[in-house]
N, C-alpha and C positions, 0 to 999 in steps of 0.2 A: 251371448251364450254360444260358446263354441262346442260343437258336437263331433264325435268320431263314430262312424258306423262300420262295424266289421261285417263283411259280406262274403258269401261262399257260392261258388259255382257247383251245381249238383246235377246229376243225370235225372231226367224225367222218366220215371218208371211206372207211372199209373197205367193200369190196364195192359201192361206188357208182360210177356212170359220171360222171366229172367233166366239166363244160363250162366253157369260158372265157367270161368276161363280155364286154360290149360294149367295154370299155376295152382288152382284149387283154393286161391286166397282172395279172389275178386270176381266180379261179374264181367261178362263180355260187354264192352262199351262201344264197339265200332259202329253199331247201328243206332245208338241212343242219341237223343237230342239233349242239350244242356241248357239250363236256365238258372236264375238266381234262386237260392233257397227261399222257400215260401215265407217263413217268419222274418227273414232278413228284409223282405220287401216292406213289411209293416214297420220294421225298425227304421228304414230309410224315410218312410212317410212321417213317422213320429218326429224324427230329427228335423225334417224340412218344415213341418208345422211349427216346431219350437222356434226355428230361425225366423219364420214369417211373423211370429208373435213378438219375439224378444230381440230379434236381430242376431248377429253373429255369423258363424260359418259352419258348414257341414263338410267333413272330410271322410272319404270312403277308404277303407283299408281291406285288401284282399290278398290271399296267399295262393300262388299257382303260376301257371305258364301263361303264354300270350292269349290263350283262349278265354281267360278271365276278363280280358279287356272288353268283351262284348257286354257283360253284365255291369261292369264298372261304368261304361259309357252310357248305359241306360239309366243308371243312378245319377250320373251327371246331367243327363237330359231332363230328369225329373226335378232337379233343383240343387243337387250337391255342388259344392264350389271347387273341390279339388279331390285328387285320388292318388293313392299309393298302392302299387302292386309289389308284394314281396316275392321275388323270383325263387321258386322252389319246386323241385321234382322229386317225388318219392313218397313213401308212406309216412303219415303223421297220425299220432293218436291225439286225444284231446289235450293232454298236458303239453306235448311238444308244439301243438298249434298255438296254445296260449303263450308259450315261451317266445315263439317267433313274433307274435303280435306285440307282446310286451317290449321286446327289444326295439321295435319301431316306434310304438306309441309313447314310450317313456320320454322321448325327446320332443313330443308335440305338445302344443297348448290345447287344453280341453277342460270343459266343465262337466260334460256327460259323455260316457261311452255307451253306445247301444250295440247289442247283438241280438240275433234271433234266439228264441228259447231252445231251439233244437235244430240240428241239421237233418235233412230228409234222408241223406245217404247212410250216415253212420249212427245217428240217434244217440250220441254220447250225452248231450244235454249238460256239458260240464265246462265248455270253453270259456263262456262268459264269467262264471264264478271263479274259475282258476285264474283267469286274466286279472280280475279284480284283486285277488289275493296276492298275486305277483307284483301288482302295482301298489299295493297297500292302501286301497280305497274301499269304501263301503259299497254294497251292491244289493240288489233285489231281483228275484227271479219271477218269471211268469207275470210280468206287469201288464195289466189290462186298462189302466188309466194313469195319466201322469199330468201333474200341474206343477209349474215351477214359479216361485216368487221369492225375491230377496235371498238368493243363493240357497234356497231350501226347496226340496222336491217332495210333494205330497203324492204318494202312489197308492194304487189299489193293486194287490196281487192275488192271483187265483190259487186257492188251496184245494185240497181234496174235499169231496162231498159237496161241491158247489158253493163252498164258503169263500168269502172275500176278506182279505186282511188289508187294513188301511194303515199306512206308516208314513213318517216324516224322516227324510234322510238328507243330511247336509251334503252339499256338493264340494268337490268333485265326487262323482259316484258312477257306478255302472249299472245298467238295467238290461235284463234279457226280456225281450218283448214277445208277448203271446199273440198269436194270430187273432184277428177280430178286434184289436184295439182301435183300429181306424179303417178307412177305406183307401188303399193305395191308389194314387192318381196314375193316369196314363200320360206319357210324354207326348207332346205335340210333334208333328213332323219337322217343324222349324227348329225345335229344341234338340231333336235327335241329330239334325244336320250340324248344328252348332257344337254339340258334344263330340261329334266325330273329329273335330279339329282341336279339342282340348288336350293338354298334356297330361299323361299319366306318369307319375314319378315311379321309376323302377329301382328297388333296392335289392341287393344280392345277399342271400342268406347262407351262402356256401360256407362261410367262415364261422357260422354260429354253431356252437356245441350244444346239441339238444339231448335232453333226458327223455327217453321214450319208455314209459311204464307198461305199455300194452303192445303186443305184437300179434297180428292175426296168424294163426297156425293152420286153420282150415275153415272153409266155407262150404256149407252143405244145406240141402233142402230138408225140412223136418220129416222124420220118418212117419209113415202113415199110422194113424191111431185106430182104435176099434171103431167099427161102423155102428151107426145108430140102429137100435132095435125097434122095429115097428110092431106094436101090439095089435093083434087081430081081435075081432069080436065086437060085441056091442059096447056101449059106454060103461055099463055096469061090469061087464066081463073085463074090460080094460082096466077099470078102477081096481078090481080085485087082484089082477096080475101085477099092476104097478105097485100096489101095497105090499104084495109078497116080495117083489124085487127090492123095495126100499128096506123091508125088514131084513132080508138076506144080506144087504150091504151094510146094515147097522145104522142106517139113517134114522129109522124110527124103532 
């Protein structure tokens, strides 16, 4: 069972005050730390568990500059067998990202392609689905459970309203993985040292003609909205005032 996992290097912005850079189209990244996209970690773990159960290989594919090698080597340390980095500098929307991935993956042997369900930085949630369409293979999004037997994948995927949909999909196929599907493992120190010496194949995307459907024109913080109104008085007085407000707004 040969798997490909598409991974992305993203800035860690939790609990940080983000500032827009001088271009007005991006955030200041000079003081940010970077790591693997969260749902991509779960995708790697799912691929490795599948290899441990059924055999086969796990190949990591990432787009970016040499800084991506850090997250790639961590994936190798966890159990991936090989890795490819698509050398590219510049702005990519979801469709262009899928194009670059497709141009590399179409020549590889695979049964399953894994991606995370969403990137933390742009939130497009479209790369996996678009990649599957470009490759002409079936796909399922927001997968929370996966079982494979006899070239058939049985999956549970998350729907709105806490509903779960169960489906059977013939392989080869692509699955975008939801966080929480498993518990990603930690790489041992020995595995990290071994991964440091593994080769990462570099492919050049400069000659690739990309179709970009989306261009960021401006990045800005949301304008302040109206402040909350605190109703004074007793509980009964507050209830009367709230009822009046709801009637005035046409709610009741």
